[in-house]
N, C-alpha and C positions, 0 to 999 in steps of 0.2 A: 260478442261483446255489443254494449248497447251502441246502439249510436251517440255521437259525439258534439252535445249542442254548446251555439258558441253566446257561451255569459257573457254581460256586461261585465266593463268594473265595476258597472255600479252595485250588480247584482251579489258580487265577491264582498266589495265594503256593506251590503245587507249582511249578508252570511257573518260576516268579522264581527257587525257587532250585536248581533244577533245570538253567538259565542260570548261576549264580552255582560253580555245583558245575567248571564247565569253566574262569571265569575271573572273575576281578573284574572288574565294572563299571559304569561309571556308568550314573544313570537314565534320558538319552537313550540311550545305547548299548543296553539294556536292550527299551527300547520296540524299536527296530530290529531287534534280535536275536529277539525274537517275531516280530515279523511279519514278518520274510524268511524262518525258520526253520519260519515256517505258512505260509506260502503269503501273507499278507496277512489268513489269518484270522483272529486276533486282533490287533487294531489297539488297544491301550488308552494313553489319554488321560493326560499328566503329572499330570492332577488325580484322576485314579483311582490311578495308579503309585505315588506318594508315600507315601497313605495306607497305604497296603498298604505300601511300605519297612519304614516308620515302627514300624509293628507291628509286621516281623518283627524288626525289633529290639529293640524292646520285650522281644518272648518269648526275644530274644540268639542267635535264626539266624543274622542277620548280625550285622556290626558297619560301620561306615563311618568314613574319614578320607576326608582332603582327600591332593589331587597336584595341584604346578604344572605346567601344562598351556605349551608352546612360547607362546603365545598372553599368558604372564604374567598368564593366569589360572585359580582352580584350580577343579580337579573332585573330586565328592564320587563314590568311588567305594565299592561295595559289595562285602562278603569274607564267607562264607559260613565260619558259624564249624565246632566238631566235634557242638553242640549241633544246629545245622542240620543237617549232615551224616547225621546219628541223623533225623531230623525227616523228612529228605526220602527217608531207604531205608526206613522203615516207610510215608509216603505213596506211595513209588512200588510195594510190593508192596501194598498197598489196591488203588491203583491196577489194579493187573493183575489179582488177583482178582477187581474191579470189572468191565473192562475181558473180562476172559473168560469169567464169566460169560454177558452179553450175547452176545460172540461165538458160546457154543457154540448159545446160544437163535437168532440171528439163521442160522448155518449149520449146526446140527443136523441130526439127524430131524424131521421132523415130528411131530405126535401120530397123524396116519392110515395113515403108514407104521410106526410102531410098532404101534400096535392088528394088522397085518397080518404083522409079525415074528414078535409075542407071540402071536396064533392060529395061527399056521402050527407052532410048537412039540413 
């Protein structure tokens, strides 16, 4: 089993905004998409999801609306706003810089190899 990383609330919000940038979704659908797209790595409970969605809505990054379903029940869908798109773009840029730095360290030249290379100059 892979190591579990401590993702922050902000990281999960970014993932939710990313999912909503692809399509409007209702709560359970977001949970399923997140789980499926991460190969079961991310598994949110409804009790964790809805406070995050309410926070995103309060910050005007998403909007919600109700829609009738075939079963005559209503589902609450969430939609990414323009402000949410801008926030997502910034979060994605920040994440790419952060993960790029981590990848450079993990896959970069070792300090010992740098010393050898520098001494040979």
